[in-house]
Every structure is written in C-alpha cells, then in structure tokens.
N, C-alpha and C positions, 0 to 999 in steps of 0.2 A: 473239374474247373481248375483245381490247384495245379494239376499236371499241365494244362494249357497255359496257365500263367507262368509256370516255371519254364516251359519251352519258349514262350515269348520273351521272357527275361533273358534266357540264354542267347537267343537270336539277337536281342538288342545289345547285349554285352559284346558278342562277337562282331556286330556291325560297328559299334563304337571303337572296338580294338582295331578293326580294319581301317576306319577313318583316321584314327590316331597314327597308324603306320604310314598312310598316304601323306598326312601332314608332316610327319617326321621326315619323309623322303623329300618333300618340298623344301623343308628347312635345311636339311643337311646335304642333299644331293649337290647343289651348285657349290656349296662351300667345300665339299670333298674334292670336286673337280677343279677348284680355283686356288688350292693351297699353294701351288707353284708360282702364283701370280706375283708374289713378292719379288721374285727374280726380275720380272719385267719392270716392276716399280723401280728397282735399282738401276736398270738400263735407262729408263726414262729420266731418272734424276741425274745420272751422269751426263746424258745428252743435253739436258737443260743447263747444267753447270758449265760444261765445255763451251756450248754455244754462247752463253752469257759472257764468259771470260773472253772469247774471241771477239765478240761485239765490243766489249769494253776497251780492248787494246787495239781495235781497228783504227784506221786513219780518218774515219768519218767525224763530223762535228759532235760536240758534246750533246747538243740537242737531239741529234739523230741517235746517238748512243742511248740516251735516256728513253726516247720513244720506243726504239727497237727492243731494248731490254724490258721495258714496261709491258709492251704488247706480248713479248715472249713469255713473260711471267704470268700473264692472264691465261696462258694455256694450262698452267698447273691446276688452278681451281676448276677450269673447264673440264679437264681430264678427271680430277678427283671427285668432283660433284656429280658429273653426268656420264662421262665416257667409261670410267672403270666398271661400273655396274653393267653397262651395255656390252662391254667386251667380254665379260665372264658368263654371258648367257648365250643360248643357241638360237634365239628368236630375233627377228628383225622387225622394226616398226618405225613410225614417224620420228621418234626420238633419235634413232640411229642416224637418220639423214640430217636432222638438225645438228647433232653433235659433229658429224663429218664436215658439213658445210661451214660451221663455225670454226672448226679446227683449221680448215684450208684458208678461211678468211684471215684468221690470226696469223697464220704462217706467212701469207702473202704480204700482210701489212708489215710484219717483222722484216722480211727481206727487202721491202720497199725502202725502209729507212736504214737498213744495214745488210748489204748483200751477203756478208759473212754469216748471217742468220740461216743461210742455206743448209748449214750443218744440222739444223733441227730436223731436217728431213729424215735422219736416221731414226727418229722417234715418231715423227708424224706419219710416215708411210705405213709402218706396222699397225699403228692405231687405226688408220683408215681401213686396212684390210681386215682387221679383227672385228671392226664394228659394222661392216657392210657386207652384202653379198659380193662375190668376186668381181663381176663385171662393173658395177658402179664404183667399186673400190679402185679398180685399175684406172678407170677414167679420171677419178679425182687425184690419184697419185700422179698420173701423167700431167694433169693440170698444175699440180703443185711443183713438179719437177721442171716443167717448161716455163713457169711464170718468171723465175729469175732470168732465164734466157731472153724472154720477151722484154723484160724490164731493161736489161743491158742493151738489147738491140734498140730500144726506144731512146735510151740516154746517150748511146755512143755516137761520136762524130763519124766513125768509120764502122758502121754496124756489121758489115760483112766480116771484117777481121775479128771483131770481138765475139760475134755469134759462132763462127766456125771454130774458134778456139774453145768456146764454152760448151757448144752443143754435144760433143762426144762425152764430156764429163757428165753432163746432165743425163744423157741417155744411159751411160754406165750406172749412174746413181739410180735411175729409174729401174733398170734391170735388177740391181742389187736390192733395192727397196722392195720390189715385188717378191724376189726370192726370200728375203728375210721375213716379209709379212706372211708368205705362204708357209714357211717353216714354223713361225710362231702360231699361225692359225691351226696347223696340223697338231702341234704340241697341245694347244688348247683343247682341240677336239678329243685327242687321246686322253688327256687328263680328265676331261669331263666324263668320257666313257668309263674310265677307270674309277672315277668317283661314283658314277651310277652303279657300277658292278659292286663296288665296296658297300654301297648303301643297300643294294639288293641282298648281298650276302649277310649284312647285319640283320635285315628284316627277316631273312630266311632263318637265321639262327634263333631269333626271337620267336618266330612262328613254330620252329621245331621244339624249342623249349616249352612253349605254351601247350603244344599238342602232347608232348611227353608228360607234362604236368597233368593235363586232362586225362590222358590214358592211365596214369598212375592212380588218379582219383577213381576212375571207372573200375580199374582192377581191384582197388581196395574195397569199393562198394560191393563188387561181385563177391570178393572173399568174405566180407562180413555177412552178406546175404546168405551165402552157403553155410557159414558157421552158425548163424542164427537158426537157419532151417534145420540143420543137422543136430543142433544141441538144445538151444532154448525151446524151440517150437516142439521138438519131440519130447523134451523133458516136461513141458507144460501139459502136453497131451497125456503123458503117463500119470502126472499128478492128478489131472481131472478124472481120468479113469479110476484111479485108486480111491480118490475121495468119493466119487459116486458109488463105487462098490462098498466103501465103508459106511456110507449113509444108509444103504439098503441092508447092511448087516448089523447096524448098531444096536438094534433091539433083539433080534433073534440070535446073533452070533457076535457078541461084543468082543470076545478074544480075537476073532478073525478081523473084525473091524479095527481093533487096536493095531494088529500087525499091518494091516493095509495103510493105516494112517502113518505108522512108523516108516513104512516103506516109502510113502509119499514124501515124508520129510527128508529121507535119505536121497531120493531123486532130486528134490529141491536143492539140497546141499551140493550134490554132484553137478547140477545144472549151473549153480552159481560159480563153482570152481571152473567149469568149462567156459562160462562167460568171461571171467577174469582172464583166463588163458588166451582166448582168441582175440580179446581186445588188445592184449599185449603181444599177440602173434607168438604165443608160447606153445610148447608141446602140451597136448591134452593130458590132463591129470592121470588118466588111466594108463597112459604109456610111460609115465615118468618112473614108476616104481616096478614095472614088470614088462613082459614081452608082449608082442602083438597077439599071440595065441591067448595069453591070460586076459588081455583086454577084450578080445572077442568072446571068450567064455563068460566074462562078466556081463556083457550085453545079452547073451542068450539066457543066462541065469535070470537076469531081470525080466526078460520076456516071459519066461516060464512062471516066475513068481507073480507077475502081474496078470497074466491071462489064463494060467492053468494049462497051456498047450504043452504037448510032448515035444520038447526042443532037444535035438541031438546035435552035438558038436564033435567033429572028428578032424584029425590032422593026418595027412598022408605025406610021406617023404620026411626027410630029416629037416627039422626046424633050424633056421639059421638067422643070425642077426640081419636086419634089413635097415637101409637108410631111413632116417626119421620121416622125410617127406613121403616115402612109400608107405610106411607104417600108418601115417595119418590118413592117407587116401584110402587104404584098405579098411581101416577102422571106420571111417566115415561112410564108406560104401555099405559095410555091415549095418551100421546104425540106420541108414536110409532104408535098406531092404527090410530090416526088422520093423521100422516105423510103418512101412507100407503094409506089412503083415498085420500089425496091430490095428491099423485104420481100415483096411480094405478086405483082408481075408477073414471075414467073419465066420465062415463055415469051416475054417481050417482046424485040423486036429493035430497035425504034426508039422514040424519045421526042421529041416536039416541044413546045417551050416558046415561046409567042408572046405578046409584050407589045404591046398596041395603045393608042396615045395618041390619044384622041378629044377633041373640044371639050367634051363634057359628062361626061367621066370617063376612067377607065383600065380596060382589060379585060385579064385575064391568063388564058391558055389553056394547059393542060398535057394532052397527049394521049399515050397509049401503046397499043401493039398487043398487050398481054398477054392473059391468059386472061379478064380481066374478073371481075365479081362482081355480086351483087344489091345495089343501093344501100341497101335497108332493113337489110341485115346490117351495113353500115358504121356505122349509127347506134349500134351497141352499143360501138364502140371510141371511144377518147378522141381520136384524131388529127383526124378530120373534124369531130367536135363542137367541139374546140378551135379549129379553123380557122374554123368558122362563128361561134363566139363572138367571135373577133378581128375578123372582117370586119364583123359586125353592130355592133360598137362604133363604127365609122366609117360606119354606114348603108349598108354594102355588102351584096352577096348572093353566095352560093356555090351553084353548080349542079353536081351530080355526075351524069353520064350513063354508065351501064355495063350490060352484059349478059354473062352467062357466055359466053366464047369470042369476044367482040367488042371487047375492049379497054375502056379507061376514058378519059373526058374530064372534067376538072375545070375549071370556068370561074368566075372571080372577077371581079365587076363592082363598081367603086367609083365613085359619082357625083361630079361636080365639087363639089356642095354640101358634101360631107364634107371636101373639100380646104380649103375656106374655114374650116370649123369647126375642123379639125385644126390649121390654121396659126394 
C-alpha cells in the first residue's frame, strides 16, 4: 500500500510539474516573441507626432485642425488598449476585426477634416496587416488608401485633374504600405518563433536538470542499498549467528561463548565503522590501513572464526596497488560471496578464495563445496544482482557456476582498462 501511495504521489508531482511548465510557456512564450515590439511602438509614436504636426501647420481652419488632431489622438488609446495585444498574438478573432474597422474609421475621419492626415497611413497600414489575416487586411488597407482620393474627388470642382494627380501617389502608398506591413508581419512571426524556441529550450534545460537530479537520487539510493546489503545486513547476520551460538554454549562451554560474544562485539564495531564510511562515501575502514589482500584475508578469517569452516586464501601473481574504486568493488564482491556461503552453503566444509594478479587484469575466485543451487534462482535475490551491478560499473564481469549438490564457484574478472579509468 505504501509503495502504491508513493508511486501515485510521484505521478502527481510529475503531472503538476508538467502543468507548471505549460503555464510557464503560456506566460513567457508571447513575451519572448514580442520583446522587439518596442521598436514598432517607437515608429507608431513618430508617425503620430509627425502627422499631428503637419495637421497643426496645414491651411485648414482651426476647428478642422482640432477635430483632426483629436480624432487622430484617439488612435493612440485604441492601439494601446486593444490593438497592441492583438498584434503580438498569432490567433485571429472578432476583436481583431473590431480593432481594424475602428482604426480605419478613425483614420477616415481624420483625413476628412485634414487631408494631410493621410501621413498616418504609414502607421495604420502595418497595424491592419499585423492584426488581420492577409486578404481582409489588404482590402482594408486599400479602402484606407483610396478614401482620401474619393474624398478629394467628391470635393474638387475639377475631380479629374485632382484625382489623376493624387491616384498614383495613393497607389504607391498602398504598395509601400503592404510591403511594409508584410515585412513587419514576417519579423513578428520570426520573433514569435524564436521566442517559442527559446522557451522550449528553457523548459528542456529545466527538464534535463530535473531528470539529472532524479537520476542522481536513484543512483545514490542504489549505492546505499548495495552498501547496506554488503555491510550492515551481513554484519547483523554474523552477529545473530554468533549470539545464537553463544547462547547454546553459555552453560556447557562458557569460555567459547565468551569468545563468540567478543567476536560479535567486534563485528558490531566494524559494521558501525562501515556504516559511517558509506554514509560519507568514504573508503571502507578495512582498506584504509592495508592492502586489498589483507582486507580479503580479514574477511576469510572472520568466516573461519564464525563458522569453523576450512577457509583457504591464496594469491597468484605479483600483488600491485590498485585504484581505490576497484579495491572497493573486489572487497564487496568477496563480502557478498562469503555472506552467501554463510547463509546458504550449510553443508560446506571448505571455502577457497583466490586472487590472481595478471597483466591484463585481476581475477577473483570464490569456491565452496556446499550443496549448490540453480544460478537462475539467484537472479531473484539482491546479493548477486548487486555484485553484478558493482562489477559492471568498472567494466568487469561476474560468472556464477553452480549445480545442486556440486558446490558453487563465483568468478569476478576486472580488466586492466577499468583500472586506468577508475584511477
């Protein structure tokens, strides 16, 4: 039940984290793509100021000046309050059409009372193209460009002369307005895409950091699980065996019971030192003051003292200093193999531990003459799986040979290449 709750909690945390990422993308994505929009704000402001100044110094009446400049000024809050947010998004809705129609209406009223207000087209046309799909935007830009021509034609006493003089300018303005709007729209799209990519990169980095953190936690849990199994669990097993043996000998052989209890105390102290070492990721105490061979002999001596088995330790080849990571792996492999002998090889009489130093690596062989087992069954336990995991970390291999009634052989081979990498 606790495992199920923990799994559900993990899924819930990951789901919340994913939702937070999506919300963050919604918050920051458009902003990242609209950072350049301040430049357009500047262009809009310049266009408004220039058009207002031209209207102010034009030859129209003061009333017409005031109305034209007032209506032109209304475009500023219309753009700031509604249009700007629509122009920085990539979706189109009813608000876009409302903004565009209102913008054209204000522009037409401005040019009605002051023809020189036509200069506002340099700001109006890009806003129409950025806030609408291309086809309706071009239609409204054409309407806005041709409205002053129609107005002049309606007011002029000789409409043909005025219209033919003004129409080429209006058409040129229309073409330039469309080109400018298309360029700004393309820049907007590229900036939005760049912002989206930047946001995706940011979220990818956060995701990689989170996964790395989770992988580190998982690796540390695996390390602690192996260390606990290879040290504390085995130490407690030895203590239990020694205490049980002492209980059975306390009346008939008190001296032997005393030695067994003393041995149990020593194993407890060693296990405590091991626990402190692996919590701090330090070198095992048995490897701090001596070589790997001495540490292995200490393990085999303990096995002989605890069980009374005939334990033989031999070294072949010239012993050489090994990198500490390799020393730790080989020592833990010996501890695991000895623990399996202690727990499972009940009929064993002899145990042989052989360390072979070769030019291309180190071989460790642990052999017992117990009842043996089927190697496939061993894969279900943690001990041999943990041993394999340790050895594979330094590119070594573990081979287990056993059959019911024929004893067990555990062989650990570590190549010389792993010594270089470990060192």
